[in-house]
C-alpha positions in Angstrom: -9.4 32.7 -1.3 -6.3 32.0 0.8 -4.6 28.7 0.3 -3.9 26.6 3.4 -2.2 23.2 3.4 -1.9 20.4 5.8 0.9 18.0 6.3 -0.7 15.5 4.0 -0.5 17.9 1.0 -4.2 18.2 0.9 -5.3 21.7 0.0 -8.0 23.2 2.1 -10.2 26.3 1.5 -8.8 26.7 -2.0 -10.3 26.4 -5.4 -8.8 23.4 -7.1 -8.8 22.4 -10.7 -7.4 19.7 -13.0 -4.3 17.8 -11.8 -4.3 19.6 -8.5 -7.7 18.0 -7.7 -6.4 14.6 -8.7 -3.5 15.0 -6.3 -5.8 15.9 -3.4 -8.2 13.0 -4.0 -5.3 10.6 -4.8 -3.8 11.5 -1.4 -7.1 10.2 0.1 -6.4 6.8 -1.3 -2.8 6.8 -0.1 -3.9 7.8 3.4 -6.4 4.9 3.3 -3.6 2.5 2.5 -1.3 4.0 5.1 -4.0 3.7 7.8 -4.5 0.1 6.9 -0.8 -0.6 7.1 -0.5 1.1 10.5 -3.6 -0.8 11.8 -1.9 -4.1 10.7 1.3 -3.5 12.7 3.5 -2.0 10.0 5.9 0.8 10.8 7.0 3.5 8.4 10.6 3.0 7.3 12.7 5.9 8.6 15.9 5.3 6.8 17.1 6.5 3.4 14.2 5.9 0.9 16.5 6.5 -2.0 18.6 3.4 -1.1 15.7 1.3 0.3 14.7 -0.4 -3.0 18.3 -1.6 -3.7 18.9 -2.6 -0.1 15.5 -4.0 0.8 16.8 -7.5 1.4 18.6 -6.2 4.5 15.5 -4.6 6.0 13.4 -6.7 8.4 10.2 -6.5 10.3 6.9 -5.2 9.1 7.7 -1.9 7.4 6.5 0.3 4.6 7.8 3.3 2.8 6.0 5.8 0.5 7.1 7.2 -2.8 10.2 4.9 -3.0 12.5 5.2 -6.1 12.3 1.8 -7.6 14.4 1.8 -10.7 13.3 3.1 -14.1 10.2 3.1 -16.2 9.9 1.4 -19.6 11.1 4.7 -21.0 14.2 4.6 -18.7 13.1 7.6 -16.7 13.2 7.4 -12.8 10.2 5.7 -11.3 8.7 5.7 -7.8 6.2 3.3 -6.4 3.5 4.6 -4.1 4.2 2.0 -1.3 6.9 -0.6 -0.8 5.9 -3.1 1.8 8.5 -5.2 3.6 7.4 -8.3 5.5 9.6 -11.2 4.6 7.2 -13.7 6.3 4.2 -12.7 4.2 5.9 -11.3 1.1 9.3 -12.9 0.6 10.0 -10.8 -2.5 8.3 -7.7 -0.9 5.2 -6.0 -2.2 4.4 -2.8 -4.1 1.1 -1.1 -3.8 0.2 1.4 -6.5 -2.7 3.8 -6.0 -4.8 5.1 -8.9 -7.6 7.5 -8.1 -9.9 8.9 -10.9 -12.9 10.8 -9.7 -14.1 12.2 -13.0 -13.8 11.1 -16.6 -10.3 11.5 -17.9 -7.3 9.7 -19.3 -6.2 7.6 -16.3 -7.4 4.4 -17.9 -5.2 5.1 -20.9 -2.2 5.0 -18.5 -3.0 1.4 -17.3 -0.9 -0.3 -20.0 2.1 2.0 -19.1 1.6 1.1 -15.5 1.3 -2.6 -16.3 4.5 -2.6 -18.3 6.4 -0.8 -15.6 5.2 -3.3 -13.0 6.4 -6.2 -15.3 9.7 -4.4 -15.8 10.3 -4.1 -12.0 9.1 -7.7 -11.5 8.1 -7.4 -7.8 4.7 -8.6 -6.7 2.4 -5.6 -7.1 -1.2 -4.8 -6.4 -3.0 -1.8 -7.9 -5.8 0.0 -6.0 -8.2 1.8 -8.3 -11.0 4.0 -7.0 -13.0 7.1 -7.5 -15.4 5.9 -10.1 -14.1 8.0 -13.0 -12.3 5.3 -14.9 -14.0 3.2 -17.6 -15.3 0.0 -16.3 -13.9 -1.8 -19.3 -10.5 -0.4 -18.5 -10.7 -1.8 -15.0 -11.8 -5.2 -16.3 -8.9 -5.2 -18.8 -6.5 -4.4 -16.0 -8.0 -7.1 -13.7 -7.6 -9.6 -16.6 -3.8 -8.9 -16.6 -3.5 -10.2 -13.0 -1.4 -13.4 -12.7 -0.5 -14.5 -9.2 2.7 -16.1 -10.6 3.9 -12.8 -12.1 4.3 -9.2 -11.0 0.7 -8.0 -11.1 -1.0 -10.1 -8.4 -4.2 -8.1 -7.8 -6.3 -5.1 -8.8 -8.8 -3.9 -6.2 -11.0 -0.9 -5.3 -11.0 0.3 -1.7 -13.8 -2.0 -0.4 -12.3 -5.0 -2.1 -8.9 -4.2 -0.6 -10.4 -3.8 2.8 -12.1 -7.2 2.5 -8.8 -8.7 1.5 -7.0 -7.1 4.4 -9.7 -8.4 6.7 -8.7 -11.9 5.5 -5.2 -11.3 6.8 -3.6 -10.5 3.4 -1.1 -8.2 5.1 -0.2 -10.7 7.8 
């Protein structure tokens, strides 16, 4: 079967297995977030994403950027966040959104502690969106129990919970 791709990196008319399938379905969650940001008046940052994280204090307005280099992981390897949200009125320290999609049983929930420690290391307010139904419910409960509005991880939501939060003007 011939492989065709769209601008969103989603593969169409192609047999997909393993990690490739995770990337395609994960892109669905990222497109969901991007649509919400656009619907709430955010503009995509068009400058240099590699320098955005270090220079974000100089960026104004309601903007977002995808796949932004944001320092290093707990293993000192380069790290990117899925979304960096800039809106000084609503989020004085900015906001990171991490997207985790797991459609079938796998090891994503074993990565939650790694994700949490990376969020703590960066120290910026962060929310995690989990969806797809393939993660262990107890793993999601554990992650939700790590939320502390006074620390870096300020929320863990599925798509419908996040939409409800946005409907209450979470994004300003």
